[in-house]
N, C-alpha and C positions, 0 to 999 in steps of 0.2 A: 478619467474613470479607470484607466489601465496603466500600470507602471510602464515606462518606456523601455524597450529592449534595445541595447546598444548594437546587437548583431543585426545587420541589414538583411541577412538571409537571401543573398543574391546568387548563391551557388546552387549545388545539386539539390538541396532540400526544397528549394522553390519548385523544382521540377516534380519532386515527390508530392508537394502540396497540390500542384496542378493535376497530377494523376488522381489524387484523392478527391479533389473538387469535381473533376470531370466525371468520376465514377460514383458521385454521391448517391444518385438514385439506386444504383446497383448495390452500393455498400449498405444503405439503410434497409433495402429489401433483404439482403443477406443477413444482417443483424436480426431482423424480425424473424426470419426462418430459424436462426440459431436459438432465439429465446422461446420459440415454440417447442424446441426439442430439449432444451437445457434450462435449468433453474438458476437464475442469477443469485449470487450471495445477497444477504440482506443489505449489507453496505460494504463499501470497498474504497480504499484510497490507493492511488498509484503514483509513485515517484517516477518522473520522466527526466531524461537528460537530452538536451538539444545541442548537438555538436555542429549544426549547420549542414553537414553532409549526412547526418544520421540522427534519427529521433527514436528513442527506445525506452521502454520501461526498465527500471533497475530494481524495483521492489514493489510488491503488492501486499497490502495490509488488509486482513479480513476483520480486524477489530480496530478500526481507525479512531484515533483521537484527533483533536484539532478542529472539530465542528465550530468551535468558538472563533476560529480564524477566518471563517467564510463571511462574505458581506451579508449584512442583515437583509438587503433587498432581495436576496435569493432564498430566504426562508420559505416563501410560498412553493418554490420548486421542491424543496426538501419535504414539505408537508404533503404535497400531492404524491410524491414518490413513496413516502412512508405509508400512505394509505394503500397504495397498490401493493407494496411489499407485505403488509400485514394481512391484507385480504387473501393472499396466496397461502399464508401460513395457517391462519385460523380466522375464518370470516366472522366468527362470533366474538372475537377478542374485544374486551372492553377495558381490561386492567392489565398493565404491563409492570413486571418487576425488572428494573434495570440494575445489573450487577457491574460495578466499576472495578478498576484495578485496586490492588491491596495497598494503597498508600493514601494518606490524608494530608501530607505536607505540601504536595505539589498542587498549589491552588489553581494554577493555569490549567492543569489536567482536569481538575474538578469543574472549572468553568466550561470545559468541553462537555462534561457529564450534564451540567445544567442546560447547555444548548440542546443536547439530545433529548433531555426531558421535555424541554419547551416544544421541540418539533413534534414529539409524540402527543403531547397534550393538545397542541393546536390541530393535530390530525384527528382528535376526538377520543383520546384514550386517557384513562386515569393511570398515572405513573408515580411509583415510589422507588426510592433508591435503597437497595439491600446490600449491605456490606458483608464480606466474608471474613473481615478482620475479627479475631477473637476479643480484642479490646473494646470493640463496639458492642456494648451490652444493653444500651438504651438509646433511644433517638438522640442523635448528636448533631446539633446545628453547626455548620461551618460557614463563616463569612467569606465570600469570594471577592476578588479584586474589583468586580463590578458593583459591589455593595449588596448583591443578592445573597440570600441565605439558603444553603443547600443542606437538607437534613438526611444524614445517613442513619439507617436503621438496621438492627440485628436481624438476620434471617433465621428461621427455624424450620425444621422438617417435620411434617405430619404425614406419616405413611409415605406415599410416593409423590407428595406435593411439597413445594417450597413456599413458605408463607411469611408474611410479616404480621405483627399484631393487628387484628381486625382487617386484614387484607389478604385475600386469596386470589392471586393473579392467574389470568388465563394463559399467559405466555411469559417467557423470560428472555430478555435481550442481554446478551453478554457484551460488555465493553472491557472485558478482562481476557487477555490472550493466553492465560493458563500456562505461562512459561514454567512455573514450578510444578506442573502436573494437574491432573483433574481431581478436585476434592471429592471425597466420598459423598459429601452433602449434595453434589450435583448428579451423582450416578443414579440411573434408573428412575428418573422422574417421569410422571405422566404428562406434565406440561411440555408443550413445544419449547425447545431452546434454540435460539438463533444468535450467532452462527452455531452449528452443531459442535459438540464437545471435541470431536476429532479434528476440528479446524484449528485448535489451539496449538501452540508451539511445542507442547509435550509430544505431539505426534506428527505435526505438519513439518515438511521440509521444503526449503526454497528450491532445491534441485528438482524436486517433483513438480513444483509449479512451473519452472522454466522449461522442463521437458514437455509439459502440456502447452506452454506458450510456443514452443517450436512447431507443434502441430497447427496451432491457430495462425501463426505468422506465415507458414508455408501455404495454407489455404487462402489467406488474405492476399499474399503475393501473387498467386495465380489469378485471383479475382480481379485485381487492379493492374496486373502486369508489371510488377516491380520485383527486384531482388529482395527476398525476405530479410536479408542481412541489414537492409536500410532501416528496419524497425525492430531488429532482434539482436541482442548481444550474445555472442558465443559464451558457452560456460562449460565447466567440468566440475567434478566432485571428488573429494577425498574423505575417506572414513578412517577411524582409528588414529586420529592426529592428537598429539599431546605437545603443545607448545612449551609447557613448563619443562618437560623432560626431553624435549627435542625428538620425540618419537613420531614416526610416520611422515617425516618431512621429505623422504625420498619421493613419495607420491606427489607431494606438492611441487618439488623441483621438476619432475617429469611433466606434470600437467601445465605448469607455468610456461615451460619451454615450448610445449606443443601448441598451446593457445596463442602465445605471442607470434609464433610462426604463421598460424592461420590468419591472424589479424594483419600481419605485415603483407601477406599475399593480397588480401582485400584492399588494403591501403594502396598497394602498388597498382592494382587493377583500376582503382577509382582516382588515381592521381593525387592521393592525400599525402601531404608532406609531414604531418604530425607524427610523433613517436607513439606507438601503441603502449598501452598500460593495462594492468589488471587490478581488479578489486578482489581481495580475499576476505570473506566474511563467514561468520558462523552460519551453518546451514539451517539452524533453527534459532530464531531470536529477533529482537526488535530494539527500538530506541537507539539505533546507530551504534550498538556496542559490538565489540569483537570484529572490527573492520580495519583493513590496512590496504594501502596502495603499493603495488610493486611494478617495476619496469623491467626487471631482469631476475632470473633465478638467484643471482648473487645477492639481491636484496634480502632473501630469506636466510642466507648464510651469516649476514651481519646483524641479525636481530639482537638487541641487548636485552637484559633481564626485564626491564620495564616494559619494553614492547612485547615480549613473550607473555608476561603476566597480563597485559591488556588484552591479548588475544585468547587467553586461557579460560576466562569466565565472562558470562554475559548477565543479563537481567536475572534477578532473584538468586544470584550467585551460582547459576548453573554452569557446569564445566563444559567446555567446547571439545567435542571429539570428532565432529564432522564439519567440513567446511565446503563452501561453494567458491569456486574460482571463476570469476565473471569478467568478461570483456569490459574494460573501462570505457565509458562514453564521456567525452569532454562536454562541458557545458560552456557555451559562449554567450549565455544570457546573463545580463547584468541588471540590477536594480539599484539606482542611485550609486553607481560605481562599484558595487559589491557583486561577487559571484552569486548566481541564483539558479534555482531549478524549479519547474512547475510541479505541483502536487495536485492531482485531480481527484475530486470526491464524487462518489456515486451512491445512490440508494436504489435498490432493485437494479434495473438496467438503465437507469436515467442518470445523466450527468447533472449534478446539482450545484457545482461550484468548484472552487479551488483556491490555492494561494501560491505565492512564490516563497520557497524556503531560501533565505538569504543569509550568507555568512561573510562577514568582513575580513576574517582571518584565514580563510581557506582558498585554495587555488582551483583552477578549472579542471584539474584531474583528481580532486580529493572529495571524500565523502562530506556532504554538507549537513547531514543529520548528526550534529555534534553540539556540545555545549557552546553557547555563544551565537547560535542561529536565531534569527528572528523571522517574522512572517509578514508578508505584504499581500493582502487579499487580491485575488484575480476578480475582475468584474467582466463578465461576458456581456458586452454591450447589446448583443442579441443572444439568443440561446446558442449554446455550443453545439446543438444538434442540428440547427437549421442555418447554414451559411448562405450568403448571397453569391451565387456562382458567377455573377457578372463583375464582382469586385476583384481587385488584385489579391493574390495570395497573402500579401503583407497586410491586408486589411484585418483589423482586430478580430471580427467574427470568424474569418477563415483560419487565422492562426490558431484560434482556440477550438475550432471545429476539428482541425487536425489533431490537436492534443486530446480532444474528447474521443476521437476514433481510436487512437493508439491506447488510451486508457481503457476503453471498452474492450479492446482485444485482450488486454491483460485480465480484465474481469471475466471474460469468456473463458480464458485459460484457467482461472480460479474455479469456474463452474465445472470444467472438465476434471480438474484436480480433485474437487470435492466428490464428484461422482465416483471417481476411481477409489478414493479413500472409503466412501460409503460401501462400495462393493467389497473391499478388503475387510471392513468391519463386519459385514454380514456373513463373510466366509469364515 
């Protein structure tokens, strides 16, 4: 049912798992309290890295693709969670307009859209797909790898409502991360839009998210009695960076040196023999673009033109001017001999599945979200929310319970982040 992990996890992480398992009743009570006070995002996916001595989130996506990579057996979990999520947004909602990314050639992405549509339909909603692409002027059928046909339709605006021909939706679900900005077509609508427009990458920043995660990890560390660093990567931020013209690199040199020093101290305290490394990535953006691994400030001085160009632009051709410098977390997980990392999916505040992102050509200290990656579904043999406390921490349900806990911490940080952004928008 579950891909075998080559790491035995007999070191410090096992102690972390024992901490989390022993504290399970308190953890679940704490989460329930958090969700009474804070609203979970509609859906979330979290990339985790498992170094054996540390388990931490390295990216949190509020417009997750990849629902087609989850095991079909867990669609009932998705359906139930979707019902709960929709009930909070608009209890009378019957019709959903689902707006995908602005491309039609990535059929595997569109397979994800079809999976989302299926989840919402089986939750009892009428769902149609509205495209923002100007070339979609009439209903356009697309044949997917599964053989299923997905129909993309042109959206139109009537006053303050977004509609399709013969379809006036109660609410709009975005699966488009708005990297290129917020279209005028979506501004000022009376229909609820989830996630909110300000959650898109035109306004969202990873550094803001991880600042919120600092707060969450600190509180959780006090709750279970662990060093928050075991679940939290150090990070810093630089603005006004231009890799093409080599502008603003002084900030990067300084922050890289400072962060590597902090990590070395932690490695020494914990008896870790590995060499620390950092990941530099665009502060706004997705799809694994604008990312590089560095082990020393000297790595920045030796960037060639191709590497600088790679770091200069991201999705939709957007220029990179702000970067996140993040502690690199090794991954010692393997699937079929290839380096892997778990990606956990949630709808509302429920864990609904996940998969391993696997890359045969990348190393344990490299970004795996890159061309050539493939996906192996995770199967939670029992729910990831209800472990058996009498089993070994290496038992499958407990391993994934721990993943589910850390992923939910990142989702809670996203809730804090969105609250802060909403307050800023209202001011």
